[in-house]
C-alpha positions in Angstrom: -12.3 67.2 109.3 -13.2 70.8 108.2 -10.8 73.3 109.7 -9.8 77.0 109.6 -6.1 77.8 109.5 -5.2 81.4 110.5 -1.9 82.6 108.9 -1.1 85.6 111.1 2.1 86.6 109.5 1.1 90.3 109.8 -1.0 90.0 112.9 -4.7 90.0 113.4 -7.3 92.6 114.4 -11.1 92.5 114.6 -11.7 94.1 111.3 -9.1 92.1 109.5 -10.8 89.0 110.8 -14.2 90.1 109.5 -12.6 90.9 106.1 -11.1 87.4 105.9 -14.3 85.7 106.9 -16.3 87.6 104.2 -13.5 86.9 101.7 -13.8 83.2 102.5 -17.5 83.2 101.5 -19.6 84.4 104.5 -22.4 86.4 102.9 -22.3 90.1 103.9 -26.1 90.4 104.0 -26.3 87.4 106.4 -23.6 88.9 108.7 -25.4 92.2 108.8 -28.8 90.6 109.4 -27.3 88.7 112.3 -25.6 91.8 113.8 -28.9 93.7 113.7 -30.2 91.1 116.2 -28.1 92.9 118.8 -30.7 95.7 118.8 -28.1 98.5 119.1 -27.9 101.5 116.8 -25.3 104.0 115.7 -23.2 101.8 113.5 -22.7 100.6 109.9 -20.2 98.5 108.1 -18.3 99.6 105.0 -17.1 96.6 102.9 -14.7 97.2 100.0 -12.1 95.3 97.9 -8.6 96.5 98.2 -5.0 95.4 97.5 -1.9 95.2 99.6 1.4 94.3 97.7 -0.7 93.1 94.8 -2.9 90.8 96.9 -6.6 91.6 96.6 -8.9 91.0 99.6 -11.8 92.3 101.6 -11.5 95.4 103.8 -14.0 95.9 106.6 -14.5 99.2 108.4 -17.0 99.6 111.2 -18.3 103.2 111.1 -19.8 104.7 114.2 -22.3 107.5 113.8 -21.4 110.5 115.9 -24.4 112.6 117.0 -23.3 116.1 118.1 -26.1 116.2 120.7 -25.0 112.9 122.2 -21.4 113.9 122.0 -22.1 116.5 124.7 -23.9 114.1 126.9 -21.5 112.5 129.4 -23.8 109.6 130.2 -24.2 108.7 126.6 -20.5 108.9 126.0 -19.8 106.7 129.1 -22.4 104.2 128.0 -20.8 103.8 124.6 -17.1 103.8 125.6 -16.8 102.6 129.2 -19.0 99.6 129.5 -18.5 96.9 132.1 -18.5 93.2 131.2 -22.0 93.0 132.7 -23.2 95.8 130.3 -21.8 93.9 127.3 -23.3 90.6 128.5 -26.7 92.3 128.8 -26.5 93.5 125.1 -25.4 90.1 123.8 -27.5 87.8 126.0 -30.7 89.9 125.5 -30.3 89.8 121.7 -32.1 87.3 119.4 -28.8 85.7 118.3 -28.4 81.9 118.7 -27.2 80.6 122.0 -24.0 79.3 120.3 -23.1 82.7 119.0 -23.9 84.4 122.3 -21.7 82.0 124.2 -18.8 82.4 121.8 -19.0 86.2 121.8 -19.0 86.3 125.6 -16.1 83.8 125.7 -14.1 86.3 123.6 -15.1 89.3 125.8 -14.2 87.4 129.0 -10.8 86.7 127.6 -10.2 90.4 127.4 -11.8 91.1 130.7 -9.6 88.5 132.5 -6.5 90.0 130.9 -7.4 93.6 131.8 -8.3 92.6 135.4 -4.9 90.9 135.8 -3.0 93.9 134.2 -4.8 96.4 136.4 -5.1 94.2 139.5 -8.8 94.8 140.0 -11.8 92.3 140.1 -13.1 91.4 136.7 -16.6 92.8 137.3 -15.0 96.3 137.9 -13.1 96.3 134.6 -14.1 99.2 132.3 -14.0 98.2 128.7 -12.6 101.3 127.0 -11.7 100.7 123.3 -13.2 97.2 123.5 -16.4 98.5 125.0 -17.0 100.8 122.1 -19.5 99.9 119.4 -16.9 99.1 116.7 -15.3 96.4 119.0 -18.6 95.0 119.9 -19.4 94.6 116.2 -16.0 93.1 115.6 -16.3 90.5 118.3 -19.9 89.5 117.8 -19.3 89.5 114.1 -16.4 87.0 114.6 -18.7 84.7 116.6 -21.3 84.9 113.9 -18.9 84.1 111.1 -17.2 81.3 112.9 -20.6 79.7 113.6 -21.8 80.1 110.0 -18.7 78.4 108.7 -19.3 75.4 110.9 -15.7 74.1 111.1 -14.6 71.4 113.4 -11.3 72.9 114.6 -9.2 76.1 114.2 -5.4 76.3 114.0 -3.2 79.3 114.0 0.4 79.9 112.8 3.0 81.9 114.7 1.5 85.3 115.4 3.2 88.6 114.5 2.6 91.1 117.3 4.4 94.1 115.9 6.5 96.7 117.6 6.6 100.4 118.6 4.1 102.4 120.7 0.3 102.3 120.7 -2.0 105.0 122.0 -4.9 103.8 124.2 -7.1 105.0 127.0 -4.3 104.8 129.6 -1.8 106.7 127.4 1.1 105.5 125.3 2.0 101.9 125.8 4.6 99.6 124.2 3.5 97.0 121.6 2.3 94.4 122.4 -0.2 96.1 124.7 -0.2 94.5 128.2 -3.6 92.9 127.7 -2.6 91.5 124.3 0.5 89.7 125.8 -1.7 88.3 128.6 -4.4 87.1 126.2 -2.0 85.5 123.7 0.0 83.7 126.4 0.9 80.1 125.3 0.8 80.9 121.6 4.0 81.1 119.5 4.6 84.8 118.5 7.0 87.1 116.7 7.8 90.6 117.8 9.2 93.4 115.6 8.2 92.1 112.1 6.4 95.4 111.5 6.7 98.8 113.2 3.1 99.1 114.4 0.5 97.2 116.6 -0.1 94.2 114.3 -2.2 92.2 116.8 -4.8 94.0 118.8 -6.4 92.8 122.1 -9.6 92.0 120.1 -7.6 90.0 117.5 -5.7 88.2 120.2 -8.9 87.3 122.1 -10.5 85.9 118.9 -7.6 83.6 118.4 -7.2 82.6 122.0 -10.9 81.7 122.2 -11.3 79.5 119.0 -7.8 78.3 117.9 -4.9 76.1 119.0 -1.3 76.5 117.8 -0.5 74.6 114.6 2.1 71.8 114.6 4.6 70.8 112.0 2.7 67.5 111.5 -0.5 69.3 110.5 -1.4 68.5 106.9 -4.5 69.8 105.1 -6.1 70.3 101.8 -7.1 74.0 101.0 -10.7 74.5 99.9 -10.6 78.3 99.8 -8.5 81.3 100.9 -9.7 84.5 102.5 -7.7 87.7 102.8 -8.6 90.4 105.3 -7.1 93.7 104.5 -5.8 95.8 107.4 -5.8 99.6 107.7 -2.0 99.9 107.5 -0.2 100.3 104.2 3.2 98.9 105.3 5.9 98.8 102.6 7.9 95.9 104.2 5.1 93.4 104.8 1.5 93.5 103.5 -1.0 94.3 106.3 -3.1 91.2 105.6 -4.7 88.4 107.5 -4.8 85.2 105.5 -7.2 82.4 106.5 -7.6 79.0 104.8 -10.8 77.0 104.8 -9.4 73.4 104.6 -9.9 69.8 105.3 -7.6 67.4 107.1 -7.3 63.7 106.2 -7.4 62.4 109.7 -10.0 63.3 112.3 -7.7 62.9 115.4 -5.7 66.0 114.4 -5.8 67.3 117.9 -2.6 65.2 118.4 0.6 67.2 118.9 4.2 66.4 119.5 5.2 66.2 123.2 8.1 64.6 125.1 8.2 62.0 127.9 11.3 62.3 130.1 11.9 59.2 132.4 14.4 58.2 135.0 14.9 55.6 137.7 15.8 56.8 141.2 16.9 54.4 144.0 19.1 56.5 146.3 17.1 59.7 146.9 15.5 61.0 150.1 11.7 60.7 149.5 11.2 64.0 151.3 12.6 65.7 148.2 9.8 64.5 146.0 7.3 67.2 146.8 9.8 69.9 146.3 10.9 68.4 142.9 7.2 68.2 141.9 6.7 71.9 142.6 9.9 72.7 140.6 8.7 70.7 137.6 5.3 72.4 137.5 6.9 75.8 137.8 9.1 74.9 134.9 6.1 74.2 132.7 5.8 70.4 132.9 2.3 69.3 131.9 2.2 66.3 134.1 4.4 63.9 136.0 4.1 60.8 138.1 6.1 58.5 140.3 5.9 54.7 140.1 7.3 52.2 142.6 9.6 49.7 140.9 12.1 47.0 141.8 15.5 47.4 140.2 18.4 45.0 139.9 19.5 43.2 143.0 16.0 43.6 144.4 16.4 47.3 145.2 13.1 49.2 145.7 13.1 52.4 143.7 11.0 55.1 142.0 10.5 55.7 138.3 9.8 59.4 137.6 8.0 60.2 134.3 7.6 63.8 133.2 5.4 65.1 130.2 6.4 68.4 128.6 6.4 70.3 125.4 9.6 70.7 123.4 10.3 74.2 124.5 10.2 73.1 128.2 12.5 70.1 127.7 15.7 71.8 128.6 14.3 73.1 131.9 12.9 69.7 132.8 16.3 68.1 132.2 18.0 70.7 134.3 15.7 70.0 137.3 16.0 66.2 137.0 19.8 66.3 136.9 20.4 68.9 139.6 17.5 68.1 142.0 17.3 64.3 141.9 20.0 61.7 142.2 19.6 60.2 138.8 22.6 60.0 136.5 20.7 59.3 133.3 17.4 60.2 131.5 15.3 58.5 128.8 13.6 61.0 126.4 10.8 59.8 124.2 9.0 62.0 121.6 5.4 61.1 121.2 2.1 62.5 119.9 -0.3 63.6 122.5 -4.0 63.9 121.7 -6.2 66.0 124.1 -9.7 67.2 124.3 -10.3 70.9 124.0 -11.2 72.4 127.3 -12.8 75.6 128.6 -13.7 76.9 132.1 -17.0 78.4 132.9 -18.5 80.0 136.1 -22.0 78.8 136.9 -24.5 79.8 139.6 -25.5 77.1 142.1 -27.3 77.1 145.5 -23.8 77.1 147.0 -22.8 80.2 145.1 -20.6 80.6 142.0 -18.6 77.5 141.0 -16.0 77.2 138.3 -16.5 74.1 136.1 -14.2 72.5 133.5 -15.8 71.4 130.2 -14.1 69.0 127.8 -15.0 68.8 124.1 -14.4 66.3 121.3 -15.0 67.7 117.8 -16.9 70.6 119.4 -19.2 68.2 121.3 -19.3 68.3 125.1 -18.2 64.9 126.4 -17.4 65.7 130.1 -17.9 68.4 132.6 -17.0 68.7 136.3 -16.6 71.3 139.0 -13.2 72.2 140.5 -12.4 69.8 143.4 -11.0 72.5 145.7 -14.2 74.5 145.5 -16.3 71.4 146.2 -14.1 70.6 149.2 -14.6 74.2 150.5 -18.4 73.9 150.0 -18.5 70.6 151.9 -16.6 72.1 154.8 -18.9 75.1 154.9 -22.2 73.1 154.7 -21.3 69.9 156.4 -22.4 67.9 153.3 -20.3 65.0 152.0 -18.1 66.2 149.2 -19.3 63.5 146.9 -22.9 64.8 147.3 -21.8 68.4 146.5 -20.0 67.2 143.4 -22.9 65.0 142.2 -25.4 67.9 142.7 -23.2 70.3 140.7 -22.5 67.8 137.9 -26.3 67.1 137.6 -26.9 70.9 137.4 -24.2 71.2 134.6 -25.9 68.7 132.4 -29.3 70.1 133.0 -28.0 73.4 131.6 -26.3 71.8 128.6 
């Protein structure tokens, strides 16, 4: 299986990512030709070869043309630096780029919009993209989608990510590193803080990783085909400001497997009314799934067997809940490898209004899609239609659009 492996030991930004992609072998003329399909003017890309700590790589700088006449025009300035998600979507979706590139670019933009909406507690459609709405960030994000599509890999993995430290200046003033949006976007990925004294991972870089990659595991083994180095704009004496990306192949296709834990216990003397409360505690603690099974224990006693699935970092919290909230006096803990389909959520327009659907992919191929059950139940209650009819209609619409 053909993979990309992002080694973010010094973080990731949009321009570092473009540099690494070009260094891996994406042709600059092809990238530029694709970017021109956006039909927006006022930008150019400077591509150079530079070194950091003796390592040579590709440095990309997106240069924005500043027109003195337009600088004094508030509407022009607003259009270039304070776009809404809908403005960016219009630019991307009205371009002549392939549908695959359009969808990936918008997936990255939505990651940022969702994080900003949560940080500022406003609806996503009212979010103003400040730095990310500027031309250079549009080029970085759409360029990332172009490069990823051109490389045609099956899966993307990422190392622990250095976020940096210190203070960053943005539209809302001075903020601590990582910026609030970055910490929201990169949630669930292993990170480091304080390895360098600047913003090592930007919201754009975080969104690229969150949209295409999964955390690497210690069991991942691969054969390196080529290495790309994206040179950053910092010249840090302690750690080279470089993004390293490997183009590689894995021996086994089912490399989506990762190590998880099954925690199991038998319970024969607990009030069943506690089960719902315990379930909520387990989910809050980060358990991925759990289930109760009716069993018969020794001497014919009816009992429950509780199985909990969790990642290693949640194991201690799960044990704490089981020992303190249930009546069990012993646990069985089994490490195992869990293989999952990659999933993404998408909002589609139906005759019932907007509905969130969940798509599941195997080797980048859509294998299942379905609407959220709670939304279907609400539609059924509003319309008087059977819920199964609502679900069938939406599922049929999903596959027609695929």
